[in-house]
N, C-alpha and C positions, 0 to 999 in steps of 0.2 A: 597367563602364559598359554600360547597356542600348543595344541597337539598336532603331530605331523604323521602322515603316512608316506614314507619314502619308498617309491615303487620302482621295480624293474632294474635295480642296480646290480653291478658286480661288487660283491662284498669281499673285502680282503681282510682276513682275520685269522689269527692263530694257525698259520701255516697253510691256509687253503683259500681258494677263490671260488665263490659260488654265486649264482643268480638268486636274488631274493629281495624281500621287502623288510623295512624296519618300521615299527610303530613307536613313536616317541610320545610319552604321556607324562605330564607334570615334571618335565625336566629329566626323565629317566628313559632308558631303553626298555620299553614295556614288552615288546615281542620281536623276536627274530624269526622271519618266515622264509624258509627255503622254498624257492620256486614261486613265491608270491601268492597273493590271494586277492579276490575282489575287494575293493574299498568298502568300508562300512559306513561312510558318511559322517563318522565321528571325529575326523581329523582333516586338516588341510593336506591335500594330496600333492606331492611333487614327483613328477615322472622323471626318473634319472636313467632312462634307457641310454645305453652307451657310455655311462659314466661309472666311476669307481667310488665306493664308500670305504674310507679308512677310519680307524680310531683317530681322534685328534692327536697331533704330535705333541710330545712332552719334551720341552727343552730345559735341560737341567743346568744351563750355564749362560746367563745373560747379564748385561750391564745396562739397565734402563736409565741410569744417571740421576734418578730423583731420590732424595732431595739434593740440592746444592749445585748440580751441574746441568740444569734443565735447558741451558742454551744449546746443548748437544742433543738432548733427547729427554723424554719424560714418560711417565707411565701410560698416559693416554696415547701419545703418538706412536710409541713402540709397540704397545699392545694392539693398536690398529694394524700396524705392519705385521705383527705376529699372526693375527687371525686371518688376514689376507693371504698369509703364507701357509695356512693350515695348522698353525700352532695354537693349541687350545689351553696349554698350561706352561708356565715358565717358573724358573727358580733364579732369583736375582742375587747378585753378589754384593758384598758389604762395603766396597770402596767408593762410597758416595761422600757428600759433605753435609753433615758430619759423618764419619765412618761409623758403621754399625758395631759399636763396641760395648753398648749397654743394652739391657733389656728394654728400657724406656724408648731408646731410639729405634730398636727393632720393632716394637709395637706401633710406633708412630708411622713407620713405613707400611705396616699392614693396614693402618687406618687410611692412609693415602690411597693405597691400592683398592680398598673397598669402595672408594669414591670415584676412582678414575679408570681402573683397568678393565678392558673388555674381555681379557682372558683370565683364567684361573692363575693363582700366584702363590709362591712361597718365597721366603727370604732367608738367606744364610746369616747366621750369627758370626760376626767377625772375631778374630782373636789377635791378641798382641802380647807383649811381654808383661803387661800389668792389668789384665782384665779377667783373670782366671775365675774369680767368683761369679762374674756375670756369665761366662761361658758355661760353667757347670750348672747354672740355673735354667738353661735352655730346655724348653718342653719338647721332648722327642715326638710327641703326638701331634704337635702343631707347627713344627719347624723342620725344614728339609735337612739341614746339616750345619756343621761348624766349618767355616772356611779358614784354612791355615795357609799362609804364604811362607813356604820354606825356601829361604835363600834370596828371594827377590820380590819386591812389592812396590806399591804406591803408598805414599804417605807413611803413617805410623802403624801400618798393618803387618809389617815384617815381624815374624816371630823367630828370633835367633837366640833366645835364652834357653839353653838345653834343659834346665830344670823345669821351666814352664812347659816346654814342648813335651817332655816326658809326662808331666802331670796331666796335660790334656789328653795325650794318647792313652794313658792308663785309666783315666776317670771319665772321659767323655760319655755323656748319656746317649749320644746318637752318632750318626755317620760323620766322619771327618773327611772333608774334600780338600785336597791340597793342590796348590800351584807350586810345582817343583822345578826350580832353577837355582843353581848354586851361584850366589852372588860373588863369591871369591874368584871363581873361574871366569865369570863375566868381566869382573874388574881387571883381572890380569890380561885377558884378551883385548879389552878396550884400550888398556895402556899400550899394548904392543902395536895396535893399529894406529893409534894416535901418534906414536913416535915414528912410525913408518910413513904415514901419509900426512903428517902435520895438520891434523884435524879435518882434512879434506875427505871425510868418509862418505860413503854412498850406501843406499839401501841394500845393494847386493852383498855387502859385507855383514849384514845383520845375522845371517845364519852361521857366520864364522865367529862372530863375537859371542852370540848366544848359541853356542854350538851344541852338538849332540852330547858331549861329555858333561856339560853343565846341567843338562836335563837328567841324564842318567844318574849322576851322583846324588842329586837331590831326591829323585824318585827312589833310589836305593836306600837313602836314609829313611824316607817315609815308610817304605816296605819293611825295613828292618825294625823300626819302632812298632809298626802294626803287628808284626809277627811276635815280637817280644811281649807285647801287652794284650794280644788277641783283640785288636781294635778293628772296628768296622771302618775301613779306609776306602776312599774313592779318589783315584788319581785323575785330575782334570787334564784336558787337552794334551794327550800324548802326541808327540811330534816326531819320534825317532824309532827306527827299527830296533835299536839297542835296548830301549826301555821295554819292548815286548818280551825280552828274556826274563824280566822280573815277574811276569804274570803267570797265573795258573790257567791252563787250557782245559784240564780234565775234570773240573769241578762244575756242576750245574750252577747256574747263576743264583738261584735262591739259596744256595749253600756257601757261596763265596763270601769271605771276609774282606778280600781285596778285589776291588773292581776298577774299571778304567773307562775313560771317555776319549773318543776322537772327535775332532771338529771337522765340519764339512770342508773348510778351506784347506786343510792338510791333505784332503783327498783330491781336491780340484786343482790346486796350484802346486808348484815345486820351485826350487831356487832358480830354475830357468826363467821364471816369470818376473823376477825383480827388475830387470832392465826395462821391461815394458811398463810395469805398474808402479815401480818405485815404492814410496811410502804408503801407497794405497793398500798394499798387502803386507805392511809391517805390523806384525802381531808379536806378542810375547806369550809363549815361546815362538821362536821364529819358524816360518815355513822352511823346510829343509830340502834334502836332496831328492832326486827322482827315485833313487833306491829306497829312501825312507817312505816316500809316497806309495810305492808299490807294496812295501811290506805292511803299511797301515791298511791298505785296501784288502790285502790278504787276511789281516787280522779281523775283518768283518765276518769271516767265514769259519775261522778255526777256534772261536770261543776265547781268544785272548783279549779282544776288545769287547766291551759290553754295551755301550750306548753311543749314539751319534748325537752331537749337540752343535751349537753355533759359536759360543763365545762372542755373541753379538755385542759389540763394544764401539758405539758411534763416537766419532770426533768430527768437528767441522772440517770442511775442505780447506779452509784457511790454515787450520792447525796442521793438517796432513801435508800441505804444500811447503811447510818450513823445511830448512835443511835437515838432513837425516838425524843428527843428534838431538835436534830440538823438536822434531815431529813425534807426537805421542803414538803409542802402539795400539792397534785395534781398528776394527772396521765394522760397519753394519752388515748383517747377513740373514736375519731371522725371516724376512719376507721371502727369501729365495732358497733356503736350505733344502726344503722338500723338493722344490723344482729341480735343483741341482742333482739330488739323488735320483729323481725320476729320469733325468737326462742320462745318467749312468745306466738306468734300466733300458732306455731306448737304444743305447749302445750295446746292449746284450751283456753287460758286466755284472748285473745284480738283479735278482728277482723282486717282484713287488712284495712277495711274502717276507723276504729278508729285510727290505726297507722298513716295512711295518713293524717287524720284530725289533729292529735296532732303534727306531725312532718313537715307537708307541708302547709296545709291550714291555721291552726290557727296561726302559726308564721307570715304568710303574713298578716292576718287580724289584729293581735295584734299590729304589727308595721306599719300597713298601707303601705306595700311595693307595689310599682307599678308593675303591670303586671307580677307577679310571684306567685308561690305557688299553682296554679291550672292548670289543663289541659283544657284550653279554647282557642278557636280561637282568634288570635290577641295577645295572651300572649307570652312572651319569651319562647323559647323551652328549658326549664330546665327540664330534664327528667332522670329517673332512671329505668333501666331494670333489672329484678330480675329473677333468676332461683330458685324456691322454692323447688326443688328436687335435691339438690346437697350437699352431706355431705363432710365436710372438717374440719380440725383442725387448729386453730391458733397456729403458731409456729414462731420462730425467722426468718425463711426463707421467710415468707410471710408478715412480718410487714413492713410498709412503714414509720413509725415514725422515725424522725431523732435520737431520743433518743434510739431506737433499742429494746424496750421492751414493754410489755403490761401485766396488771394484768389478762388478759384473756388467756394467753399462756397455751396451753394444753387443752383448752375447745373445744369441738366438736359442730359444728353448722350444720344446714340443709338448709340454703339458701345462695345464693351468688349473689353479684352484678356483672352483666356481661357487661353492657354498661352504660355510663353516658354522657349525652348531656348537655353542658353549652352554652346557647344562640345559640342553634342549632348546635353547634360544637361537634363532637364526640370526646371528650377529653380522654375517657377511654373505652377500649374494650378488654375484656378477658385478663386482666393483662398488656396490652400495653397502652402507653400514646401518644397522639398527642399534644405536647406542643406549636404548632405553633401559637395558639391564646390564649389570656389571658381572664380572667373574667372581668366583668364590675362592676362599682360602683353602689350599690343599690340606688334607689331613692324612695322617700316616698310621699304619698298623705296626706298632713296635712294642 
């Protein structure tokens, strides 16, 4: 493995921006040098004058579709998109084929990732009404969390047995991450709209069917269970202002038992965009009102929201072009999430320091990830280099998603990722990949 001297960069880390150099040695950040110093000749020098260095983004919520759904995406294709987007670590969800409901299937996914993924990786253990023993055998030092679908799910991952739910919340050895939507409310809303429109439903009705109340009631159940059993709870993809009322703002992140995630698409889009984009922005939970979007953006600053993620969930364009009720929910986003947040920075809405905190530092703290998420001596050299003065437009020719499309096509941005280091390996540089080394399994301090 090469050693590197990254020179003359603007380093964004732990609430400050300073000019400096980084020495990368044997995959680790060996030295952080404020102000820089002459090169020693012991490493490859990369002059990064005019560019930013950030810790690599940690995305705690992706669906890379392997195994079983690899016609949509796979670990190689989506990890390529990830590192091109400055994401150096990801945590993948269990709704694959087969679903991750046993320890054997979980470890098989880790084996696949060790052979294919360019980024670092972890995989959630799935839960259902009948796999409690496997859930409780999950190793908290080697697995990011337990995924629980409360109220609404894909396949047989719905956990609606109250006894099993309470057993998991009371006995889980590690963090529980929940998808919170109340299926009873969704079913009632869907029945009403079908009766009114005779099945001629359209995507703009999605946030009315999967409405704020269905999210709030399921999140309320999760929070109530977590408080009753003192469970380490992480609420995924918050989409409503009302859910923010359930969260603690006055507790430091490293002391919180209940944390939350917002996804970039809830900050970028609102229900005003359904008529233009249709099923391309159909996610579960649904993108909701402009008021919800504003409240979620404010949650980035008042300590109610804890991390920014993507819920990267590719489907083919053929699938998304089906009628509303037949079109699956989800869309690709991991290649462009950091770029979108940097666009908010260009608009004067968020600082670089806050972006790094929400996308790099806080995911590492939230999940207690070992030796990642910060630019510190002795930490793994997971780094992203950015040119913030580069205008470009997302189009089909520069997409790396296996599904081949994005709801952001045609959008012009003003920042570009130029280099990505994973464990000190320069895996991505100006559009080119070095796939000779793979990412590592994330480890956790619990």
